[in-house]
Backbone as XML, in Angstrom:
<?xml version="1.0"?>
<chain id="A" units="angstrom">
  <residue number="1" name="MET">
    <atom name="N" x="-0.774" y="27.134" z="-16.493"/>
    <atom name="CA" x="-1.913" y="26.415" z="-15.959"/>
    <atom name="C" x="-1.445" y="25.535" z="-14.827"/>
  </residue>
  <residue number="2" name="THR">
    <atom name="N" x="-2.139" y="25.585" z="-13.680"/>
    <atom name="CA" x="-1.837" y="24.775" z="-12.541"/>
    <atom name="C" x="-2.633" y="23.503" z="-12.584"/>
  </residue>
  <residue number="3" name="LYS">
    <atom name="N" x="-1.927" y="22.380" z="-12.423"/>
    <atom name="CA" x="-2.621" y="21.093" z="-12.461"/>
    <atom name="C" x="-3.234" y="20.791" z="-11.091"/>
  </residue>
  <residue number="4" name="THR">
    <atom name="N" x="-4.418" y="20.260" z="-11.097"/>
    <atom name="CA" x="-5.058" y="19.849" z="-9.841"/>
    <atom name="C" x="-4.753" y="18.362" z="-9.629"/>
  </residue>
  <residue number="5" name="PHE">
    <atom name="N" x="-4.258" y="18.040" z="-8.475"/>
    <atom name="CA" x="-3.907" y="16.645" z="-8.174"/>
    <atom name="C" x="-5.002" y="16.007" z="-7.292"/>
  </residue>
  <residue number="6" name="THR">
    <atom name="N" x="-5.242" y="14.751" z="-7.480"/>
    <atom name="CA" x="-6.241" y="13.996" z="-6.777"/>
    <atom name="C" x="-5.567" y="13.176" z="-5.678"/>
  </residue>
  <residue number="7" name="GLN">
    <atom name="N" x="-6.424" y="12.553" z="-4.834"/>
    <atom name="CA" x="-5.907" y="11.682" z="-3.813"/>
    <atom name="C" x="-5.150" y="10.497" z="-4.457"/>
  </residue>
  <residue number="8" name="ASN">
    <atom name="N" x="-5.634" y="10.025" z="-5.610"/>
    <atom name="CA" x="-4.952" y="8.906" z="-6.271"/>
    <atom name="C" x="-3.543" y="9.339" z="-6.722"/>
  </residue>
  <residue number="9" name="ASP">
    <atom name="N" x="-3.412" y="10.571" z="-7.191"/>
    <atom name="CA" x="-2.086" y="11.074" z="-7.570"/>
    <atom name="C" x="-1.142" y="11.095" z="-6.358"/>
  </residue>
  <residue number="10" name="VAL">
    <atom name="N" x="-1.652" y="11.471" z="-5.217"/>
    <atom name="CA" x="-0.855" y="11.523" z="-3.967"/>
    <atom name="C" x="-0.474" y="10.114" z="-3.573"/>
  </residue>
  <residue number="11" name="ILE">
    <atom name="N" x="-1.385" y="9.195" z="-3.670"/>
    <atom name="CA" x="-1.053" y="7.770" z="-3.331"/>
    <atom name="C" x="0.044" y="7.274" z="-4.273"/>
  </residue>
  <residue number="12" name="ARG">
    <atom name="N" x="-0.067" y="7.521" z="-5.556"/>
    <atom name="CA" x="0.976" y="7.086" z="-6.484"/>
    <atom name="C" x="2.259" y="7.745" z="-6.142"/>
  </residue>
  <residue number="13" name="TYR">
    <atom name="N" x="2.258" y="9.014" z="-5.757"/>
    <atom name="CA" x="3.459" y="9.731" z="-5.334"/>
    <atom name="C" x="4.100" y="9.073" z="-4.091"/>
  </residue>
  <residue number="14" name="VAL">
    <atom name="N" x="3.294" y="8.791" z="-3.114"/>
    <atom name="CA" x="3.782" y="8.159" z="-1.878"/>
    <atom name="C" x="4.457" y="6.821" z="-2.155"/>
  </residue>
  <residue number="15" name="TYR">
    <atom name="N" x="3.894" y="6.055" z="-3.105"/>
    <atom name="CA" x="4.428" y="4.734" z="-3.444"/>
    <atom name="C" x="5.423" y="4.796" z="-4.614"/>
  </residue>
  <residue number="16" name="HIS">
    <atom name="N" x="5.896" y="6.007" z="-4.931"/>
    <atom name="CA" x="6.914" y="6.229" z="-5.955"/>
    <atom name="C" x="6.528" y="5.643" z="-7.313"/>
  </residue>
  <residue number="17" name="GLU">
    <atom name="N" x="5.253" y="5.912" z="-7.685"/>
    <atom name="CA" x="4.736" y="5.450" z="-8.956"/>
    <atom name="C" x="4.463" y="6.582" z="-9.940"/>
  </residue>
  <residue number="18" name="THR">
    <atom name="N" x="5.053" y="7.729" z="-9.654"/>
    <atom name="CA" x="4.870" y="8.889" z="-10.558"/>
    <atom name="C" x="6.137" y="9.110" z="-11.373"/>
  </residue>
  <residue number="19" name="SER">
    <atom name="N" x="5.980" y="9.750" z="-12.523"/>
    <atom name="CA" x="7.142" y="10.090" z="-13.341"/>
    <atom name="C" x="7.970" y="11.149" z="-12.641"/>
  </residue>
  <residue number="20" name="ALA">
    <atom name="N" x="9.170" y="11.389" z="-13.120"/>
    <atom name="CA" x="10.008" y="12.420" z="-12.508"/>
    <atom name="C" x="9.362" y="13.808" z="-12.634"/>
  </residue>
  <residue number="21" name="LYS">
    <atom name="N" x="8.767" y="14.069" z="-13.772"/>
    <atom name="CA" x="8.095" y="15.349" z="-14.006"/>
    <atom name="C" x="6.896" y="15.503" z="-13.064"/>
  </residue>
  <residue number="22" name="GLU">
    <atom name="N" x="6.091" y="14.463" z="-12.966"/>
    <atom name="CA" x="4.914" y="14.506" z="-12.113"/>
    <atom name="C" x="5.326" y="14.649" z="-10.634"/>
  </residue>
  <residue number="23" name="THR">
    <atom name="N" x="6.383" y="13.974" z="-10.232"/>
    <atom name="CA" x="6.900" y="14.065" z="-8.874"/>
    <atom name="C" x="7.225" y="15.545" z="-8.523"/>
  </residue>
  <residue number="24" name="LYS">
    <atom name="N" x="7.915" y="16.179" z="-9.436"/>
    <atom name="CA" x="8.286" y="17.590" z="-9.187"/>
    <atom name="C" x="7.029" y="18.487" z="-9.106"/>
  </residue>
  <residue number="25" name="GLU">
    <atom name="N" x="6.062" y="18.202" z="-9.967"/>
    <atom name="CA" x="4.824" y="18.982" z="-9.944"/>
    <atom name="C" x="4.068" y="18.779" z="-8.648"/>
  </residue>
  <residue number="26" name="ILE">
    <atom name="N" x="3.995" y="17.535" z="-8.174"/>
    <atom name="CA" x="3.300" y="17.259" z="-6.927"/>
    <atom name="C" x="4.015" y="17.903" z="-5.752"/>
  </residue>
  <residue number="27" name="GLU">
    <atom name="N" x="5.339" y="17.802" z="-5.730"/>
    <atom name="CA" x="6.113" y="18.433" z="-4.634"/>
    <atom name="C" x="5.913" y="19.927" z="-4.608"/>
  </residue>
  <residue number="28" name="LYS">
    <atom name="N" x="5.855" y="20.562" z="-5.803"/>
    <atom name="CA" x="5.611" y="21.981" z="-5.829"/>
    <atom name="C" x="4.212" y="22.297" z="-5.324"/>
  </residue>
  <residue number="29" name="ALA">
    <atom name="N" x="3.234" y="21.480" z="-5.739"/>
    <atom name="CA" x="1.832" y="21.698" z="-5.309"/>
    <atom name="C" x="1.698" y="21.491" z="-3.812"/>
  </residue>
  <residue number="30" name="LEU">
    <atom name="N" x="2.458" y="20.550" z="-3.274"/>
    <atom name="CA" x="2.367" y="20.320" z="-1.783"/>
    <atom name="C" x="2.799" y="21.533" z="-0.985"/>
  </residue>
  <residue number="31" name="LEU">
    <atom name="N" x="3.689" y="22.330" z="-1.570"/>
    <atom name="CA" x="4.176" y="23.516" z="-0.851"/>
    <atom name="C" x="3.137" y="24.627" z="-0.862"/>
  </residue>
  <residue number="32" name="CYS">
    <atom name="N" x="2.238" y="24.651" z="-1.876"/>
    <atom name="CA" x="1.330" y="25.730" z="-2.057"/>
    <atom name="C" x="-0.121" y="25.411" z="-1.672"/>
  </residue>
  <residue number="33" name="ASP">
    <atom name="N" x="-0.450" y="24.125" z="-1.550"/>
    <atom name="CA" x="-1.839" y="23.704" z="-1.362"/>
    <atom name="C" x="-1.992" y="23.005" z="-0.037"/>
  </residue>
  <residue number="34" name="ALA">
    <atom name="N" x="-2.581" y="23.676" z="0.947"/>
    <atom name="CA" x="-2.742" y="23.088" z="2.280"/>
    <atom name="C" x="-3.624" y="21.854" z="2.295"/>
  </residue>
  <residue number="35" name="LYS">
    <atom name="N" x="-4.648" y="21.873" z="1.438"/>
    <atom name="CA" x="-5.585" y="20.684" z="1.368"/>
    <atom name="C" x="-4.824" y="19.471" z="0.825"/>
  </residue>
  <residue number="36" name="LEU">
    <atom name="N" x="-4.041" y="19.701" z="-0.199"/>
    <atom name="CA" x="-3.256" y="18.594" z="-0.794"/>
    <atom name="C" x="-2.231" y="18.084" z="0.243"/>
  </residue>
  <residue number="37" name="GLU">
    <atom name="N" x="-1.636" y="18.996" z="1.000"/>
    <atom name="CA" x="-0.653" y="18.584" z="1.982"/>
    <atom name="C" x="-1.353" y="17.711" z="3.090"/>
  </residue>
  <residue number="38" name="GLU">
    <atom name="N" x="-2.588" y="18.081" z="3.441"/>
    <atom name="CA" x="-3.335" y="17.288" z="4.415"/>
    <atom name="C" x="-3.618" y="15.890" z="3.884"/>
  </residue>
  <residue number="39" name="ILE">
    <atom name="N" x="-4.011" y="15.804" z="2.601"/>
    <atom name="CA" x="-4.220" y="14.506" z="1.992"/>
    <atom name="C" x="-2.916" y="13.697" z="1.984"/>
  </residue>
  <residue number="40" name="TYR">
    <atom name="N" x="-1.820" y="14.355" z="1.673"/>
    <atom name="CA" x="-0.525" y="13.711" z="1.693"/>
    <atom name="C" x="-0.183" y="13.117" z="3.099"/>
  </residue>
  <residue number="41" name="LYS">
    <atom name="N" x="-0.423" y="13.906" z="4.136"/>
    <atom name="CA" x="-0.162" y="13.436" z="5.485"/>
    <atom name="C" x="-1.050" y="12.280" z="5.866"/>
  </residue>
  <residue number="42" name="GLU">
    <atom name="N" x="-2.298" y="12.314" z="5.457"/>
    <atom name="CA" x="-3.213" y="11.208" z="5.712"/>
    <atom name="C" x="-2.782" y="9.961" z="5.017"/>
  </residue>
  <residue number="43" name="VAL">
    <atom name="N" x="-2.335" y="10.081" z="3.755"/>
    <atom name="CA" x="-1.890" y="8.913" z="2.996"/>
    <atom name="C" x="-0.609" y="8.334" z="3.648"/>
  </residue>
  <residue number="44" name="LEU">
    <atom name="N" x="0.294" y="9.187" z="4.060"/>
    <atom name="CA" x="1.498" y="8.720" z="4.763"/>
    <atom name="C" x="1.113" y="7.932" z="6.055"/>
  </residue>
  <residue number="45" name="SER">
    <atom name="N" x="0.162" y="8.472" z="6.775"/>
    <atom name="CA" x="-0.285" y="7.823" z="8.024"/>
    <atom name="C" x="-0.893" y="6.440" z="7.717"/>
  </residue>
  <residue number="46" name="MET">
    <atom name="N" x="-1.736" y="6.398" z="6.708"/>
    <atom name="CA" x="-2.377" y="5.107" z="6.294"/>
    <atom name="C" x="-1.310" y="4.127" z="5.863"/>
  </residue>
  <residue number="47" name="LYS">
    <atom name="N" x="-0.297" y="4.584" z="5.138"/>
    <atom name="CA" x="0.792" y="3.676" z="4.677"/>
    <atom name="C" x="1.514" y="3.117" z="5.876"/>
  </residue>
  <residue number="48" name="ALA">
    <atom name="N" x="1.825" y="3.978" z="6.834"/>
    <atom name="CA" x="2.517" y="3.537" z="8.064"/>
    <atom name="C" x="1.689" y="2.498" z="8.809"/>
  </residue>
  <residue number="49" name="ASP">
    <atom name="N" x="0.336" y="2.736" z="8.896"/>
    <atom name="CA" x="-0.525" y="1.785" z="9.561"/>
    <atom name="C" x="-0.561" y="0.450" z="8.865"/>
  </residue>
  <residue number="50" name="LEU">
    <atom name="N" x="-0.605" y="0.502" z="7.517"/>
    <atom name="CA" x="-0.591" y="-0.739" z="6.713"/>
    <atom name="C" x="0.706" y="-1.505" z="6.945"/>
  </residue>
  <residue number="51" name="ASN">
    <atom name="N" x="1.825" y="-0.787" z="7.047"/>
    <atom name="CA" x="3.089" y="-1.468" z="7.230"/>
    <atom name="C" x="3.201" y="-2.130" z="8.585"/>
  </residue>
  <residue number="52" name="LYS">
    <atom name="N" x="2.401" y="-1.648" z="9.545"/>
    <atom name="CA" x="2.418" y="-2.253" z="10.900"/>
    <atom name="C" x="1.470" y="-3.440" z="10.973"/>
  </residue>
  <residue number="53" name="ALA">
    <atom name="N" x="0.597" y="-3.583" z="10.005"/>
    <atom name="CA" x="-0.398" y="-4.660" z="10.042"/>
    <atom name="C" x="0.242" y="-6.025" z="10.188"/>
  </residue>
  <residue number="54" name="LYS">
    <atom name="N" x="-0.459" y="-6.891" z="10.895"/>
    <atom name="CA" x="0.050" y="-8.265" z="11.071"/>
    <atom name="C" x="0.086" y="-8.994" z="9.758"/>
  </residue>
  <residue number="55" name="LYS">
    <atom name="N" x="1.231" y="-9.584" z="9.441"/>
    <atom name="CA" x="1.400" y="-10.224" z="8.166"/>
    <atom name="C" x="1.575" y="-11.734" z="8.287"/>
  </residue>
  <residue number="56" name="VAL">
    <atom name="N" x="1.239" y="-12.267" z="9.455"/>
    <atom name="CA" x="1.377" y="-13.687" z="9.739"/>
    <atom name="C" x="-0.007" y="-14.328" z="9.831"/>
  </residue>
  <residue number="57" name="PRO">
    <atom name="N" x="-0.232" y="-15.416" z="9.121"/>
    <atom name="CA" x="-1.567" y="-16.026" z="9.224"/>
    <atom name="C" x="-1.831" y="-16.589" z="10.648"/>
  </residue>
  <residue number="58" name="SER">
    <atom name="N" x="-3.058" y="-16.622" z="11.011"/>
    <atom name="CA" x="-3.426" y="-17.152" z="12.319"/>
    <atom name="C" x="-3.189" y="-18.645" z="12.346"/>
  </residue>
  <residue number="59" name="ASP">
    <atom name="N" x="-3.144" y="-19.207" z="13.560"/>
    <atom name="CA" x="-2.966" y="-20.670" z="13.718"/>
    <atom name="C" x="-4.157" y="-21.408" z="13.077"/>
  </residue>
  <residue number="60" name="LYS">
    <atom name="N" x="-5.326" y="-20.857" z="13.156"/>
    <atom name="CA" x="-6.541" y="-21.461" z="12.516"/>
    <atom name="C" x="-6.325" y="-21.594" z="11.020"/>
  </residue>
  <residue number="61" name="VAL">
    <atom name="N" x="-5.798" y="-20.580" z="10.380"/>
    <atom name="CA" x="-5.609" y="-20.607" z="8.941"/>
    <atom name="C" x="-4.525" y="-21.638" z="8.575"/>
  </residue>
  <residue number="62" name="ILE">
    <atom name="N" x="-3.452" y="-21.644" z="9.332"/>
    <atom name="CA" x="-2.355" y="-22.606" z="9.074"/>
    <atom name="C" x="-2.871" y="-24.039" z="9.222"/>
  </residue>
  <residue number="63" name="ASN">
    <atom name="N" x="-3.637" y="-24.281" z="10.292"/>
    <atom name="CA" x="-4.171" y="-25.614" z="10.488"/>
    <atom name="C" x="-5.163" y="-26.028" z="9.415"/>
  </residue>
  <residue number="64" name="SER">
    <atom name="N" x="-5.936" y="-25.083" z="8.935"/>
    <atom name="CA" x="-6.866" y="-25.385" z="7.846"/>
    <atom name="C" x="-6.088" y="-25.774" z="6.611"/>
  </residue>
  <residue number="65" name="ILE">
    <atom name="N" x="-5.077" y="-25.089" z="6.316"/>
    <atom name="CA" x="-4.243" y="-25.429" z="5.119"/>
    <atom name="C" x="-3.597" y="-26.765" z="5.276"/>
  </residue>
  <residue number="66" name="LEU">
    <atom name="N" x="-3.019" y="-27.045" z="6.444"/>
    <atom name="CA" x="-2.380" y="-28.360" z="6.681"/>
    <atom name="C" x="-3.414" y="-29.489" z="6.628"/>
  </residue>
  <residue number="67" name="ASN">
    <atom name="N" x="-4.564" y="-29.284" z="7.184"/>
    <atom name="CA" x="-5.615" y="-30.335" z="7.146"/>
    <atom name="C" x="-6.071" y="-30.581" z="5.709"/>
  </residue>
  <residue number="68" name="TYR">
    <atom name="N" x="-6.215" y="-29.531" z="4.945"/>
    <atom name="CA" x="-6.583" y="-29.673" z="3.535"/>
    <atom name="C" x="-5.503" y="-30.439" z="2.791"/>
  </residue>
  <residue number="69" name="SER">
    <atom name="N" x="-4.281" y="-30.098" z="3.040"/>
    <atom name="CA" x="-3.157" y="-30.760" z="2.360"/>
    <atom name="C" x="-3.130" y="-32.256" z="2.715"/>
  </residue>
  <residue number="70" name="LYS">
    <atom name="N" x="-3.374" y="-32.584" z="3.971"/>
    <atom name="CA" x="-3.396" y="-34.003" z="4.410"/>
    <atom name="C" x="-4.543" y="-34.735" z="3.761"/>
  </residue>
  <residue number="71" name="SER">
    <atom name="N" x="-5.657" y="-34.072" z="3.527"/>
    <atom name="CA" x="-6.854" y="-34.704" z="2.941"/>
    <atom name="C" x="-6.658" y="-35.089" z="1.506"/>
  </residue>
  <residue number="72" name="LEU">
    <atom name="N" x="-5.646" y="-34.519" z="0.876"/>
    <atom name="CA" x="-5.448" y="-34.803" z="-0.568"/>
    <atom name="C" x="-4.830" y="-36.183" z="-0.811"/>
  </residue>
  <residue number="73" name="ASN">
    <atom name="N" x="-4.233" y="-36.759" z="0.207"/>
    <atom name="CA" x="-3.577" y="-38.088" z="0.124"/>
    <atom name="C" x="-2.616" y="-38.221" z="-1.021"/>
  </residue>
  <residue number="74" name="LEU">
    <atom name="N" x="-1.775" y="-37.229" z="-1.136"/>
    <atom name="CA" x="-0.750" y="-37.235" z="-2.214"/>
    <atom name="C" x="0.384" y="-38.122" z="-1.801"/>
  </residue>
  <residue number="75" name="PRO">
    <atom name="N" x="1.073" y="-38.735" z="-2.770"/>
    <atom name="CA" x="2.218" y="-39.591" z="-2.425"/>
    <atom name="C" x="3.351" y="-38.797" z="-1.824"/>
  </residue>
  <residue number="76" name="SER">
    <atom name="N" x="4.060" y="-39.380" z="-0.912"/>
    <atom name="CA" x="5.172" y="-38.745" z="-0.252"/>
    <atom name="C" x="6.390" y="-38.737" z="-1.171"/>
  </residue>
  <residue number="77" name="ASN">
    <atom name="N" x="7.298" y="-37.769" z="-0.997"/>
    <atom name="CA" x="8.539" y="-37.680" z="-1.782"/>
    <atom name="C" x="9.644" y="-38.569" z="-1.207"/>
  </residue>
  <residue number="78" name="LYS">
    <atom name="N" x="9.389" y="-39.290" z="-0.173"/>
    <atom name="CA" x="10.397" y="-40.083" z="0.467"/>
    <atom name="C" x="10.674" y="-41.363" z="-0.252"/>
  </residue>
</chain>
């Protein structure tokens, strides 16, 4: 019996969240199923895009946090 893999299975595979057995099954399926391979390529592309995403807060966010912190009037550690 051939297992049908979903997009969620492919995402777990891309993020190394599958068991060794499941990894082998997905890799075998990728060789035989063009639709699954296309899903795999799309997920890889999305992962690459996410990794390029800006991970630094904007100046506005930093200033909001600093202003909030100042408004708490907590005692200094000095």
